[in-house]
VEXKE-150591 format. One record per atom (N, C-alpha, C): residue in one letter; y, z, x. Coordinates in steps of 0.1 Angstrom, whole numbers, plus 5000, padded with zeros to 4 digits. Layout:
VEXKE-150591
AYZX...
***
This chain:
VEXKE-150591
X498750005010X499849974997X501550005009X502349915009X503449925014X504450035017X505050065024X505650185027X507050185021X507650255016X508950285008X509950245020X509850245031X510650195040X511050085042X509450035042X509349845044X510149795029X509549835019X510049755008X511549775008X512149905010X513649925010X514449825023X513749805032X514549725047X514449605041X513049555034X513049395030X514149405020X514249475009X515149444998X516749425004X517149485010X518449495021X518449385031X517549375034X517649235048X517449105039X516649075028X516948955021X517648915011X517849035000X518649024992X520149104991X520249204999X521449275003X521349404991X520249444988X520249524980X520249694988X521249754987X521449884993X520349974988X520049984975X519350074970X518349994959X517150064955X516549994942X516750104929X516650044917X516650134909X515550174899X515650244891X514550304889X513450254884X512350284885X511150154883X510850074891X511850014898X511649864903X510349914918X510850004928X509950064934X508650074934X508350134920X507050174918X506450064917X506649964906X506249824904X505949754914X506849774922X506949674936X505749714947X505449844947X504349904955X502949864948X502949874935X501649894927X501249694927X502149604928X501849454926X501349454940X501949494951X501849434965X500549484970X499949634964X498949664965X497449584960X498149504948X497049404942X496849464929X497549544924X497349594911X498149534899X497249494890X498149434874X499349524873X500249484868X501449564864X502249494852X502549594840X503749564836X504849624835X505749554836X507349644837X508349614828X508349714818X509349704807X510549764810X511349684815X512949714820X514149674814X515349724811X516249664801X516849534809X517249444803X518349354808X519149374818X519349344828X520249364840X519549474848X518549524846X517749644854X517149594867X516949454870X516349414883X515149384879X514649314869X513049274868X513049144878X513849074877X513648964890X513049044902X514049134908X513749154920X512249214921X511649264912X510349314913X509549214917X509549074915X508249024917X508948964929X510248914932X510648864944X510148914955X510249084955X509949134967X508649174970X508149184956X506549204957X505649054964X506448974958X505748824965X506048834977X506948854983X507048834999X506548915009X506249055000X505249145007X503649115007X503348995001X501848955000X501748805005X500548785016X500448665020X500148565009X500448435008X500648344998X501248294988X501348204984X502148144972X502348244958X503448204953X503448294938X503848174929X503248164915X503448104906X504448204893X505548144894X506448224882X506448154867X505548234855X506048124844X507048174837X507648104830X508948124824X509648034816X509748074804X510047984791X511147904792X512247944799X513447864798X513647804810X514147684808X514547594817X515947644826X516547664818X517847754823X517847874833X516647944827X516448084834X515648044847X515147954847X514247914860X514947864868X516047764866X516947714874X517947794879X518347914874X519248054878X518348094888X517248124885X516148224894X515948174909X515947994907X515447924921X516447914928X517847884922X519247864930X519548024937X519548144928X519048224933X518348294948X517248234948X516148274956X516548164971X516948054967X517247954976X518747994983X519648064977X520848084983X520548224992X519548274992X518948435000X518148365009X517948255011X517348195021X515548195018X515048215005X513748204999X513248054993X512448015000X511847864995X511347904979X511947784971X511447844958X511747694950X511047654940X511347504933X510647524920X511347454911X511247464896X510247324893X509447314883X508647184882X508547134867X509747164860X509547154846X509946984841X510046994830X510246864824X511446814827X512446894829X513646804833X513946814848X513146784855X513146774871X512546614873X513246554881X512546414881X511346404886X510346294886X509246304892X508646334903X509846254911X509346284928X509646384935X510646484927X511146594930X509846714927X509546674914X508346734908X507046734919X506946614921X505646584931X505646644944X506946654951X507546714962X507346874958X507646924947X507447064945X505947094949X504947044940X503547064940X502947054954X503646934960X502946914975X503147044984X504647104983X504947194993X504147304990X504047314974X503547464970X501747454977X501247324975X499847344981X499447344994X500447295005X500247325015X501147435021X501547565012X501947665017X503347695022X504247555019X505647565023X506847605013X506047654999X506547694991X506347834985X507147904988X506848074983X506848084965X507548014959X507948064945X507947904939X506847884931X506647764918X506947814908X508047764900X508347794888X508147684877X507247724862X506647674856X506947704843X506947604831X506847644818X505947654812X505047784804X503947804800X502947684796X503647574789X503047484783X502447374796X503347384806X502547284815X501447324821X501047454820X500047504826X498547454815X499147434804X497847364795X497447254801X498147184809X497647054816X496647094825X495447004824X494747044837X495046974848X495546864846X496046834865X496946924871X497846964863X498847104866X497947214871X497047234861X496147334866X495647344879X494847234882X493747184890X494947234906X496047154903X496947174916X497447304920X497847384908X498347514912X496847614916X495847544911X494647644916X494447614930X494547494934X494247454949X495047514959X496147554956X497147634964X496947794968X495847814958X495447954956X496648034958X497048084948X498148174946X497548324948X498848394955X498348544956X498948634945X499748554935X500048634925X500448534916X500348604899X501148534890X502148584882X503048544881X504048654872X504548584861X504548664847X504648614833X506148694833X507148614830X508248654827X508448664814X509148754805X509648734792X508348744781X507748844791X505848864785X505848924769X506548944763X506648964751X506548864742X506648714747X506548624741X504748574740X503748674745X502948634739X502248694729X503048784724X502648914713X503048814699X501648774691X501848714680X502848814667X502748934669X503749014664X504849004667X505548944679X506948994685X507848904679X508848924681X510148834678X510548724684X510048704697X510048554704X508548504705X508048464695X506548424701X506348294705X505648274719X505448144722X504048114722X503548024714X502048014715X501347974727X501847884736X501347834748X501647974756X502048084754X501848224762X500548284759X499648244748X498348304743X497048274753X497548154759X496448094767X496348144784X497848234787X498048274800X496848334805X496148444799X494848504803X493948424811X493548304806X492548224808X493448134820X494648134819X495048034827X494748124842X495248234843X494948314854X493648324859X492648334852X491148284854X490848164863X491548054855X491247934862X491947924872X492748024878X493447944891X492948064905X491948144897X491348244910X491748414903X492148414894X492548554892X493148634900X494648584905X495148664915X495748784905X496548914909X496948984904X498248934892X498049004883X499548924873X500449084873X501749034871X502649094873X503449044858X503549134844X504249094835X505449144834X506449084831X507749154827X508349084813X509049204808X509849184798X511049324796X512049304789X513149364786X513049454776X511949424768X512149504754X510349494747X509649554749X508249574742X508249704735X508049724721X507849864714X506349874719X505550004720X504350014723X503049954720X503249914704X502049814704X502349664710X503649614713X503549504718X503149524731X503449624738X502949614753X501549634754X500849714742X499349704742X498849564741X499749494734X498849324730X499249234743X500149284748X500349204765X499249244773X498849374773X498049394784X496649344776X496249334766X495249264762X495049124763X496149094760X496248904756X496048854774X496748904783X496848864796X495448894803X494949004796X493349064803X493949134817X495149214815X495449324826X494449404831X493949434841X493049524849X493649644851X493249744843X493749884845X495149874854X495949834845X497549824848X498449934849X499549914859X500550034856X501349984849X501450044837X502650044830X503850114833X504950054840X506250094840X507250064829X507850194824X508550154811X509950264817X511050204816X512450244822X513650214817X514550294811X515950274807X515950224796X515450244783X515850164774X517350184765X517750314770X519050364765X520150284769X521250204765X522450144768X523550244761X523750354765X524950434763X526250364762X526650264772X527750234770X528150124756X526950084752X527149994737X527250044728X528850064721X528850144709X528150074698X527150164688X526450094677X527050144665X527350044652X527850084642X527649954633X527150014616X527149924607X528149934595X528449794592X529449774583X528749724569X528749804557X527549784546X528449714535X528149594532X528349534520X527749514507X528449504497X527649454486X528149334481X528749224486X529349094483X529249024495X528248904495X528548804506X529548724513X530548714505X531848664509X532848754517X532548884509X533448994517X532849034528X531449004532X530849024543X531348924554X531248814550X531848704561X533348704565X533948764554X535548774557X535748874569X534948964567X534749104575X534649084590X533649004589X532948954601X533948854610X534748764600X535648684608X536748774614X537048814605X538248934610X538149004621X537249084620X536849164634X536349024643X535848934645X535848854658X537248824663X538148774651X539348734657X540248814665X540048994657X540549064666X540049104679X538549094682X538249124693X538149014702X538848884697X538848794708X540148784714X540948864711X542348864718X542348944732X541248984729X540849094740X540249044757X540149104764X539349034777X537749044772X537248934780X535848944776X535648854766X534248844762X533248734751X532848794743X532348714734X531348764725X530348654719X529548714712X528148684708X528248724691X527848634681X527648644667X526348584664X525348654659X523848634656X523648574641X523548464637X523448444623X521948424620X521248414606X519948414602X519448254604X520548184599X520248014599X521147944607X520647824610X521447704614X523047694605X522547674595X523847654584X525047764584X524547874585X525348024586X526048024598X525147954610X525847964622X527047854623X526847754618X527947624618X529147634607X528747734596X529947774587X530647864595X530047974601X531048104605X532048054617X531247964626X531847904639X533247784632X532847754624X534147684616X534947784612X534747844607X536047974600X536448044613X535948074621X536348124633X537448034638X537147884643X537847804647X539147784640X538847774625X540347794616X541447894620X540847984625X541648124627X541948124643X541948024650X542447984665X541448074673X540448084672X539148134679X538648024686X538248024698X537647914705X536147944702X535547894694X534047924687X533247774689X531847824690X531247684691X529947754683X528847684677X527847704673X526647664681X525647734681X524247694689X523447734681X522347614683X520847654673X519947554680X518747554676X517747474679X517947324670X518547284663X518847164656X520047074664X520647144675X521647064684X520646964693X521346854700X520846804709X520946884722X519846854731X519946924742X520946934749X521646844751X523246824759X523746904756X524046884741X525246984732X524647134737X523547174736X523247294737X523847374751X523547264762X523647294777X525247284781X525847224770X527247234772X528047344763X527747414756X527747494752X527847634760X526547624766X526447744774X527147724786X527347624792X528247614803X529447644798X530047624786X531547674783X531547824781X530547874775X530548024775X530648094788X529548034797X529648124811X531048094816X531447964816X532847964822X533847984817X533648104807X534948124800X535848034790X535447884786X535947814779X535847814763X535047934761X534847984747X535348124744X535548194737X535648314730X534348374727X533648314719X532548344711X531348254708X530548254707X529248164705X528248224692X528648144680X527648184670X526548114672X525448184671X523848144670X522948194665X521848124663X520348174657X519848254672X518748294669X518148344682X517748264692X518048134693X517848054701X518648084712X519748124713X520248134724X520848274729X521148324741X520848444748X519948464760X518548424758X517648454767X518448384782X517948454790X518748354804X520248374807X520848434797X522248404801X522648574803X523048534817X523448664824X524648674824X525648714817X527048724817X527448874814X528148914825X528149054825X529549114818X530449024813X531649034805X531349014789X530149034786X530049054768X530449124761X531549174754X532149294751X531649344736X531149204731X530849244714X529349144712X528749214704X527649134701X527349154684X528349064675X528049094658X527049034650X526349094646X525149044635X525949014622X525848884619X526248854604X525048914596X523848844598X522348864591X521949004597X521149084590X520349154596X519249104606X518649144618X517649104624X516549104616X515049034619X514349024620X513149164619X513649244630X513149354636X513849414645X514049544652X514449634658X514249544674X512849494676X512649434688X513949334687X513949244682X514949124682X516349174683X516849294677X517849344672X518449404687X517549474694X517549584706X517949464719X517249344718X517349254728X518649184726X518949134716X520149074711X521649134716X521449274712X522749354713X522849374728X521749384736X521349434750X521949324759X522649194751X523449104760X524849174760X525149244754X526449304757X526749414767X528049414773X528049514787X527249534795X526949404802X525749434812X526749474822X527949494823X528749524838X528949664832X528449734825X528449874826X529549914816X530649854814X531949884805X531549854792X532149954786X532149974769X531849834764X531149854753X531049734746X530649734731X530449684722X530249714709X529249624702X528249684692X527049614686X527349664672X528049554664X528049594649X527149504640X526449584634X525649494621X526349484607X526749334604X527349334591X526149334577X525849424576X524549464564X525149444552X524049334544X524149354531X522649384525X522249494516X520849514514X520049404511X521149314503X519849194497X519449094507X520149114518X520049014530X518449024536X517949154535X516449214536X515549124530X515749044519X514948964513X514348824519X515748784525X515048644531X514448684544X514648794550X513748834562X512548894561X511948944547X510548954544X510348824540X510848734534X510148604530X509748514545X510548514554X509848444567X508948534571X508648654568X507648764578X506448724575X506048664563X504948644561X504548454568X505448404573X504848224575X504448254589X504048124595X503548114605X502148144607X501648104618X500148064623X499147984617X497947954621X497047894616X496247934604X496247884596X495347884583X494047874584X492947894573X491547874573X491447694577X492347624567X491947464572X492347424586X493047514591X493747474607X492547494613X491947624612X490747684621X489747594620X489347544607X487947454605X488347324612X489547284613X489447134618X489847134633X490047254640X490047254652X488547274658X487747394649X486347414654X485647294652X485847234641X484947084641X485446954649X486546994657X486946874664X485946874679X485547004681X484647024693X485646984707X486646994707X487846984716X488347114724X488647134736X489247224738X490347174744X490947084749X492447064755X493547024743X494347104746X495547144734X496047004729X496446934737X497246794736X496246714729X494746704733X493846604724X493546684709X493646804710X493546874694X494946844687X495846834693X496946784686X496846664677X496646544689X496446424686X495246394676X494346474677X492846444666X493246504653X493646654655X493946704640X495246684631X496346614641X497646634631X498446744630X497746844637X498646974637X499646994646X500447084641X501447104655X500747204667X501247174676X500647264691X500747374688X501647444682X501547594676X500647604669X500247534657X499347554652X497947574656X497647484663X496447434674X496047574684X497147624688X497147694699X496647834689X497147844681X497147994672X495747974666X495247864664X493847854657X492947844667X493247814680X492147834693X492147984694X493248054696X493048194697X492348304687X492548234676X491848294664X489948294664X489748174670X488348104671X487848184681X488548204694X488148284706X488248464700X489048504695X488948634690X487948694682X487348564675X486648574662X487248634649X488648644650X489148674636X488948574624X489048684612X489048584602X490348554598X490548424597X492248364598X493048424587X492248424574X492948464560X493748604564X492648704570X492948824571X493848864582X493648754592X494648764607X495948754600X496048634590X497748624587X498048704577X497248794568X497848914560X498049004569X497249044578X498049134586X498849144593X499049004599X500448974608X501648994597X501448954587X502548954575X503049074573X501949204571X502149334567X503049374581X502249334591X503149434603X504849354605X504649224603X506249174601X507249274595X506449254582X507249314569X507749444572X506849534580X507149654584X508249654592X508149584600X509649564611X510949534605X510549464595X511849414587X512349584580X511349664576X511749774570X512349864579X511749874592X512349914602X513949904604X514149784603X515749734605X516549794591X515749824579X516549874569X516950024573X516050094578X515950224583X517150254592X517250164605X518450184611X519750154606X519650054596X521050004590X521550144579X520550224575X520650314564X520350474569X520550464582X520150584591X521250694586X520850804583X521750934579X522050974593X521450984602X521951064614X522250934624X522050994638X522350904648X521750774651X522350684650X521650514652X520950504661X521350534675X520650524689X519450624687X519250734680X518050784680X516950704672X517350664661X516650544654X515950454662X516950374668X516650254673X515550284687X515950434693X514950424707X513750504701X513750564691X512350614689X511350514680X512050374677X511550274672X510350244689X511150234699X510650184710X509550264717X509750424708X509050534714X509450594726X510950604730X511750654738X512550784733X512250864727X512950954718X514251004727X515651004721X516751054727X516851214718X516651294728X516851414723X517751494718X519051454720X520451464713X521051364710X522151394697X522651264689X523551174701X523751054702X524450994713X526151034714X526651014701X528251044703X528750914703X527950804705X529150664705X528150574698X527850624684X527950514672X528650554659X528650494650X529350514640X529150674630X527950684628X527450774625X527850954630X527550934646X528051014652X529451054652X530350954651X531750954654X532151014641X531350964627X532051004614X531651164611X531051234624X530751384619X529251344610X528651264610X527251314601X526951424607X526151504598X525351604601X523751554599X523751614613X522351584619X521051674616X520051644608X519351754605X518251804614X517951934616X517151964627X515751904625X515151804633X513951804631X512551884630X512951984633X512352074631X510852064641X509552134635X508052104643X507851964642X507351924655X506751794654X505351804657X504651804648X502951824647X502351744655X503151614662X501951534668X502851474679X502451494692X503251424706X503651294701X504751264708X505251124707X504251024715X503850924710X502550844715X501150864712X501150994709X499751044705X499350944691X497850954691X496850894683X496750954671X497150914657X496850974647X495950904638X495650944625X494750854614X494850944603X495050804593X495650824579X494050784571X494050844560X493050804548X493050664549X494150614544X494250474537X494750394549X495450384556X495850324563X495050294579X494550414582X493450374596X494850454607X493950424616X494550454629X496150444634X496850524638X498450484643X498550524654X499650534656X500450564670X501850614668X502050754666X503350824664X504450774674X505650724668X506550664675X507750734680X507950844668X509350924670X509451004658X510551084660X511151184649X512651164647X513151164632X514451164632X514651224618X515551324618X515951414606X514851414597X513751504598X512951484590X511751424587X511351344592X510951214591X509651224606X508551124607X508251074617X507550944615X507650854625X507650704624X506250694630X505450604623X503950584629X503950414628X503250364639X502850234638X501350234636X500950194625X499350174621X498750044623X497950034630X497549894634X497149814626X496649874615X496349774603X497749744594X498549834595X499849804581X501149784587X501349814600X502649844607X503349954608X504449964605X505550074609X505750164592X505350264596X505650374581X506650474587X507250514577X508150644580X507650724569X507250854574X506950984564X507851084567X508051174552X508351274555X507651404560X508251454567X507551574576X506951674565X507651714555X507451784548X505851754540X506151624538X504951574531X503651564543X504051544550X502851534560X502251674566X502851794562X502551884565X501951954551X502451944539X501751974528X500651914522X500351754526X499651704522X498351664532X498551704543X497351664555X497351534555X498251454556X498351264553X497751254567X498251334577X497651264592X497151354596X495951344607X495251404613X495351364628X494751424641X494551364653X493651284654X493551184660X492851064662X491951074674
***
């Protein structure tokens, strides 16, 4: 196992780091010693440094799987600037440059090769990567592997098999936000072996949390536009998240009419337009971007002073990652949810969708093929449905039951957003409790705390946080946290449930598992 002094010396010499942040050194030591590792650190806490330093301590090249081309490009440029050989080989790289990257990787002249997950579904790419005998595979944005998660990417589901096909080097999985059930799925899906799980620093105390509640949709829209117009006059920039492309366009137009330099961003825009908007935002030529969830991953701008949500997010996972794009410089920032209870209906409606159905699974099974592209051509199904069907076949799950289970969990996450929006006590305690990272005292930097909300004593906690419990109807679950006389449990079969502690005590609703 590498010595602490050696790790710190390498960090200072190569990247100019005077010190390592909490959790970094622990994860680096584990990876460099050959142990599978899952590192869950907030955005801006130095996840990239973990794989970069660990890889440089291990002989042999490193494969970095990353879902966004912009993120790959930024990391490659940063490595090159520090004298470390790295290259991207994604679809936006020319054929000659891509060929050179694979050749250099195969001869050992390239330390880091960045690939998108879908590229590793190509047998030719997989063969070239395997021939290079990589000593480490890094899975960035690892929460994308979770079928229950907020940013699911079907191609991530096959990365466990990919690791086996290239010689099964140690795996390092990185993510900025993953509730305990998602962490467990990352470990299972990637096939991590006795992994070290490092979780640090979920709290972002410099971000002030608030919810503004409305009964009328027009009033909500007008209030948001007014708040953005006010905020746009101060230094820094902001992001507004919207549930649909149409809303993003409408809000951007309303802001533009108020003299705010605003642009919409969503998956329906041409790639060139999206890149143009990203460049304008990072180059301070925009005051605000109004976006669907398509915007933000890989955007590392330190002076985002506010993140406003026109619509309630689909889960605390999504909400936490989106507001985490504010205040990365450590200076004060604001996160405001413009909340109308009726908006939850839209989220619940979408919560049941997606994934392969029984007919899709049957079509894939009958085809007798294993290559994803061949199955897409043969069955006429989308790539996402083909991969979902293959996963269900590999797991042996009943497709209908699996879809129903997914819908229950997704809808329970929507319910947890309602619990956050309608919290009686400290909002930060509710949000951190969802991630199983309890905050002992009210934060003092949310609207509930500032309003002097009376915080009820939690009192006796009958089960430790993170412990396993059982319910007669809902089966086994994990205790996530306590808040103002309630306990939140994630049940494997039905998702999140919030129970009154007095009912738990009086009715023996839960038992240690």
